[in-house]
C-alpha positions as CSV (number, residue, x, y, z in Angstrom):
1,M,138.0,-67.1,-5.5
2,A,137.3,-64.3,-3.0
3,L,138.1,-64.8,0.6
4,K,135.1,-64.9,2.9
5,P,134.8,-62.9,6.2
6,T,135.3,-64.6,9.5
7,I,132.3,-64.5,11.8
8,F,132.6,-63.7,15.5
9,K,129.8,-63.9,18.1
10,F,129.8,-61.6,21.1
11,K,127.5,-61.8,24.1
12,I,128.1,-58.5,26.0
13,A,127.0,-57.4,29.4
14,L,127.3,-53.6,28.9
15,S,127.3,-51.1,31.7
16,D,127.8,-47.5,30.5
17,L,128.1,-45.5,33.7
18,N,128.5,-42.2,31.7
19,R,125.1,-42.5,30.1
20,N,123.3,-44.7,32.7
21,Y,122.8,-47.2,29.9
22,Y,122.7,-50.9,30.7
23,D,122.1,-53.7,28.2
24,S,122.8,-57.2,27.1
25,L,124.0,-57.2,23.5
26,N,124.3,-60.2,21.2
27,L,126.5,-59.1,18.3
28,T,127.4,-61.1,15.3
29,V,130.4,-59.4,13.7
30,A,132.0,-60.2,10.3
31,Q,135.7,-59.6,10.1
32,H,136.6,-58.6,6.5
33,P,139.6,-60.6,5.2
34,S,141.7,-57.5,5.1
35,E,140.6,-56.3,8.5
36,T,142.9,-56.7,11.5
37,P,141.7,-58.1,14.8
38,E,142.6,-54.8,16.4
39,R,140.3,-52.8,14.0
40,M,137.5,-55.2,14.5
41,M,137.7,-55.0,18.3
42,V,137.7,-51.1,18.1
43,R,134.5,-51.4,16.0
44,V,133.0,-53.5,18.8
45,L,134.1,-51.0,21.4
46,A,132.7,-48.1,19.3
47,F,129.4,-49.9,19.1
48,C,129.3,-50.3,22.9
49,L,130.2,-46.7,23.5
50,N,127.3,-45.6,21.3
51,A,124.9,-48.5,22.0
52,Q,121.2,-47.7,21.6
53,E,118.2,-49.1,19.8
54,H,118.6,-49.4,16.0
55,L,122.4,-49.0,16.0
56,V,123.8,-51.4,13.5
57,F,127.1,-52.5,11.9
58,T,127.3,-51.9,8.1
59,P,129.2,-54.1,5.7
60,G,132.2,-51.9,6.7
61,L,135.2,-52.3,4.5
62,S,133.0,-54.0,1.9
63,A,130.9,-50.9,1.4
64,V,133.2,-47.9,0.8
65,D,130.3,-45.3,0.8
66,E,129.1,-46.4,4.3
67,P,130.5,-46.0,7.8
68,D,131.4,-48.9,10.0
69,I,128.4,-48.3,12.2
70,W,125.3,-46.2,11.7
71,L,122.0,-45.3,13.2
72,H,118.8,-44.3,11.3
73,S,115.8,-42.7,12.9
74,L,112.4,-44.4,12.5
75,D,111.7,-42.0,9.6
76,G,114.9,-43.1,7.8
77,Q,117.1,-40.1,8.6
78,L,120.7,-40.9,9.1
79,T,121.3,-39.7,12.7
80,L,124.7,-41.2,13.5
81,W,127.7,-42.1,11.4
82,I,130.7,-43.8,13.0
83,D,134.0,-44.5,11.3
84,V,136.9,-46.5,12.8
85,G,140.4,-45.7,11.7
86,E,141.9,-42.6,10.1
87,P,139.4,-41.5,7.4
88,A,140.1,-38.9,4.7
89,V,138.7,-35.4,5.3
90,E,136.6,-35.7,2.1
91,R,134.9,-38.8,3.4
92,I,134.0,-37.1,6.7
93,K,132.9,-33.9,5.0
94,K,130.4,-36.1,3.0
95,A,129.4,-37.9,6.2
96,S,128.7,-34.6,8.0
97,R,126.3,-33.6,5.2
98,L,124.5,-36.9,5.4
99,A,124.3,-37.5,9.1
100,Q,123.3,-35.4,12.1
101,T,126.3,-36.6,14.2
102,V,129.6,-38.0,13.0
103,K,132.1,-39.8,15.2
104,V,135.6,-41.1,14.4
105,Y,137.5,-43.6,16.5
106,S,141.2,-43.5,15.6
107,F,143.3,-46.3,17.1
108,N,146.4,-46.7,14.9
109,T,150.0,-46.0,15.7
110,K,149.8,-43.3,13.0
111,S,146.9,-41.5,14.8
112,K,148.9,-38.6,16.0
113,A,150.3,-37.8,12.5
114,W,146.8,-38.2,11.0
115,W,145.3,-35.8,13.5
116,A,148.1,-33.3,13.0
117,Q,147.2,-33.2,9.3
118,A,143.4,-33.4,9.5
119,G,142.4,-32.1,12.9
120,E,141.8,-28.5,12.0
121,Q,139.5,-29.5,9.2
122,F,137.6,-32.0,11.3
123,N,137.1,-29.3,14.0
124,K,135.5,-27.0,11.3
125,L,133.1,-29.9,10.4
126,G,131.9,-30.3,14.0
127,V,133.0,-34.0,14.1
128,A,133.6,-35.8,17.3
129,A,137.0,-37.6,17.1
130,Y,138.6,-39.9,19.7
131,Q,142.0,-41.6,19.8
132,V,142.1,-45.0,21.4
133,E,145.5,-46.0,22.9
134,W,147.2,-48.5,20.6
135,D,148.9,-50.7,23.2
136,Q,145.5,-51.1,25.0
137,V,143.8,-52.0,21.6
138,E,146.5,-54.7,21.2
139,A,145.6,-56.1,24.7
140,L,141.9,-56.1,23.8
141,A,142.6,-57.9,20.5
142,A,144.6,-60.5,22.4
143,L,141.4,-61.6,24.2
144,L,139.7,-62.3,20.9
145,Q,138.0,-65.7,20.4
146,R,135.3,-66.7,17.8
147,T,132.6,-66.9,20.5
148,M,133.0,-64.6,23.5
149,D,131.2,-63.5,26.6
150,L,132.3,-60.1,27.6
151,S,131.6,-57.7,30.5
152,I,132.2,-54.1,29.5
153,T,132.0,-51.3,32.0
154,I,132.4,-47.8,30.6
155,S,133.3,-45.0,33.1
156,G,134.9,-41.7,32.2
157,D,137.3,-42.1,29.3
158,S,137.9,-45.8,29.9
159,A,136.3,-49.2,29.3
160,Y,137.0,-52.1,31.5
161,I,136.7,-55.3,29.6
162,A,136.5,-58.8,31.1
163,A,136.5,-62.1,29.2
164,E,137.1,-65.7,30.0
165,S,140.6,-65.4,28.6
166,G,141.5,-62.3,30.6
167,E,140.8,-58.6,31.1
168,C,142.0,-55.2,30.1
169,E,141.3,-51.5,30.2
170,V,141.0,-49.4,27.1
171,A,141.3,-45.7,27.4
172,W,140.7,-43.0,24.8
173,S,141.2,-39.3,24.5
174,T,138.9,-36.7,22.9
175,L,140.5,-35.1,19.9
176,A,137.5,-32.9,18.9
C-alpha cells in the first residue's frame, strides 16, 4: 500500500516590501511521503516570494516532469517554472525551453557543491538561482504545524516569519 501525503494548511499574511505586494494567502500543501519538512517549507517560501494571481503548486515530487510551482498565463502559456532543491542541468534546460522564466531555490547542505558543478551551465540558460541558508531553513521547519497562521514580511534578501510557535528570519543569496 502506498503512503499518502500529509496535508498542511497555511493562512499567510504576506507583505512583500520588495514588490509592494500584500496579500492574504490560504494554502493547502501536500507533503509527499519522501519530502522533508525543510523542503516543504522552502516550497512555501518560494511560493510567497513569487506570489501572484494564478500561481499554483503542482503535484511536485509525484510529477517528475513538472516543477514544484508554476504559473500559466490566461492563454495557457507557461510563464514561470519554480524548482526547489538542486535539479539536474538537463531538467532546467528543458524548463527554460517550456517557460518564459525559470527559478531555482537551492537550500540543501550540498548547495555550494551543486552550484560549483552546474552554475556555469545555469548562467548560460538565463535561469534565476537562489541559495537559501540551511540553518535558517531548519529554524523555519521547526515552526511547522499541521495548521498554521503565518505572518511573512519580505524585505531585501530576507523573509521574516512569525508563527504562534515562534519566529525566524530566512535569508537567501542570488547565485544567478
